[in-house]
C-alpha positions, 0 to 999 in steps of 0.5 A: 245119279248124274249132275243135277239139275239143282242148285246147292244152297253153297252153290248158289252163295258162289254164284258169280255176277255175271258181267259183259266183261266176264263173257267177252274173256270166256268167249276169248278162249273160243276165239282161235277155233272161230272156224271150227266153232262155225262149223259146229254151230252149223252142223248143230242146226243141220242135225236139229232140223234133220232130227225134227222131220221124221216127226213131220213125215209120220202125217205123210205115211199116215195119210198118203201112206196108210189111209190111202193105201198107198204102197209107193207113198208108204215105201217112198215116206218111210225110207225117206224118214229112215234117212233123215234119221240117219243122216241127222245121226251121221251129222251129230256124230262129226258135230259131237267130234267138232265139239270135243275137238274144240273143248279139248283144244281149249282146255288145253290152252287153258290148263297150259295157261294156268300151269305157265302162271302157277309156275311164276308165282311166288312161294308165298301163294304155295305155302298159304294157299291149299295144295288140294284146291290148286290141284282142283282148279288145274283138273277138275275146274278145267275139266268142268269148262271141257263139259261146258262147251261140249254139253251146255253151249251145245245143248241150248243151241240144239234144244232151241233150235228143236223147239223152233222147227217144231212150233213152226211145223205145228203151226203151219198146220194147225194154229189152234193145236199148236197153242194147245201145245205151247200151254202144255209144254210148260204145265209138264215141265214146271211140276216135273222140275218141282218134283225133282227139286223136292227129290233132290233136296232129299237125297242131300239131306240122306248124303249128309247122314249117310257122311254123318254115319260113316263117320262114326263108323271110321271114328268108332270102329278104327283100332285107336277109335275102339281102344279110346272107346274101351277105355273110357267105357263108351260103348253104350254111348256110341251105339246111342249115336249110331243108332239115332243116326240110322233111325233119321237115315231110314226116314229120309231113305223111305221119304227119297223113295216115295217122292221117287214114286210121285216123281214118275207118276207125275211124268207118266200124268203129264207125258199123256195128257198132251197127246190126249188133249191133241187127239181130243182137240183135233178130233173135235175141230175134224168132226164138228167144225169140218176142218181141213185138219187130217189124221196124219196132221194130228199125228205129226202134232202129238209127235212134235209135242213129244219131240218138245218135251225134253228140250223145254224141260232142258231150256228150264235148267239151263240156267243152272248149267249156266251159273255153274259154267260161269261159276268155273270160269270165275274159279280159274280166273281168280288164280289167273288174275293173281298177280305174282309177288316176284317177278323178273324185273324190267332190265334185269341185270344179268350175271356173267361171271358170279363170285358169290359176295352176298350182303344183308344190309338191315334187312327187315322182313315178316310174313304177316305184318304182326309177326315180324321174323327178321329185324335189322339183319346185317352181315356179309359173306364173301367169296370163298367163306362160309357162314353157319347160321344157328338159333332156337327154332322160329327165330328166322335161320330159313328165312335168312336163306330163302331171302338170297333166292328171292323167294321172298322180298325183303320188307325193308333193307337189302339182299345184295349179290356181287354189289347188285340188290338181288331185286334187279338182277335176272331170276334165273341166273341169280338162282341158277348160281344158288344151290339149296339142300334142305332138310326135306329133300325132295326126290322125283318119282324116277330113276336116280339118273332122272334125279341128277339130270334135273340139275344139268340136262346134258350131264355125262355118265362120268359127270354124273358119277363123279358127283355121287362120288363127292357126295359120298352116295356112289358106292350105294348106287353102283351096288343096286343091280340097275346103278343109276337107273334104280327107281327111287319111288315117290319122293324117294320113298324107296331109300333111307333118309341119308340116301335120299340126302347125299343124292340131292347133295350129288344134284347139287354138286352137278348144277355147280352153283357158286353159293352152296346152302345147306339148311339143316341137311343133317337134322334128321338122320341118324349118326352113321348117315349124318357122317356120311353126308358131313364127309360130303359137305366138308370139302364143299364148305372148304373150297366154296362159298356156302352157308350152313343152318344146323342143329349139331355142333358138328355140321358148323365147326368148319364154319369161318364165321357163326351167326346166332339168331334170337328173336330175329336179330343176330345177337352174336357172331364169331367162331365156335371158340370165341362164341362158347367162352363168350357165354351167351346164347351160343354158349346155352344152346352149345350146352343144351342142344349140341353135340357133347364131347366136341372140343371147344 
């Protein structure tokens, strides 16, 4: 079933208010293509006018050709009608090409604008919005704009022109029959629309009931569902639930099919009433009132009337198409109007020679105002030093490192990088100075080489191999048949967790940032994988400015200082030995969470 001409209750509730500003913004996307648009409009006018001419020539074929038995006139008007039909078709192809060209280029511009805008949005946008909805705005909604340009706009214009040409031609022949035609067409279209609305409503209900039945089947006939049904002895309950829904589905299907029959009866009846009425009134005028009407004139009127049915029905439904179109644009503009939370500062300070001195000065932060995450956090990370951050889950550890590259901005206080507030620094310089290896490693669907080059697109094979050696992953790569060109699969699914993590470390090494951050890089790995990653991390910690967040003690022993975070505050700070002997939060974490057997 194609796109319905009727709106659902949900669609009606989301109809936007069409304002002058909205229309101006919509048509601004067509402005760069105004020449092509003007040409397309001209071709629509010519095509619509030419396509109506064969119906008008029907009168000449009948009067001058058939009734007068003039073979020359008959052949001429038939060939002319054929030529006009062919011409209208060829022009229609050109017009369709131009429409499609405009639609494709317009949606190309919109997709680029949307993607560029989404790239500027903060991390909060992507964590608070449904990913499926974001993709829908980028794909389905913008695809809908293409249909608007190729179908809705051109349909309104071509149908309007067809109606105007048909009405002019009808009134030129006889105003009485033309007026009857004007009255008849809406009488045909309105009942047809009403019948269609009823059938669409039933179809919607049947679909909802079908979805309910599918839900019952998916729940009760799945492996887990069947196990639950059997364990709770609910076989009869599930059968009765299915039978009840199935009965309702049958009733709706019967009503839907019968509505369809009435629908076609109405169409057939009203389609034939029009020509019959015109033949009757035309014949009456010819026979009783000695009218100048000819048989050809009446045939033309009937032919033109038949051509009016579809345009009138289409224009009666144009409000629905128009509202849907405006709703699409409104959804797209809703995203485009969202202000980026993190923006490149005006007069941004460039980082010429990053040292990596990071200072948190009385930092407060929350995602929601009623749930504070960080409360008065202050510490300093000096160049070449390392800090480990530990604490219970949800204490604010990952939030701290998210504030350094400005994935979020502090609510109060400041975070400085080499003495400058990160909110004043050039975003690209700041983020290029920081490398993060997170717990959830993300690899793009491609080769190992593709993923490494994402950090440095001009890296040589020698540079990549060296980075892989330092990350303790080169032996694995060298053992693969295609080496660096080994395909990792979607999100790296063809690799183990440890292999993905070590490739991500190699990627960060290629980036060569000033500050390395390891966010629970080994928490989800087995002991062998952890050991290999630890071998890769240890030299980095000793030689580079670094921050470590970890649940496992072995990851943080090499840090110069340990910060213990509890409830968004720094509860304790010091070395491993100092904190264990202090008998506080760290000792509790050490005894309950960290690995055993490590010397104090």
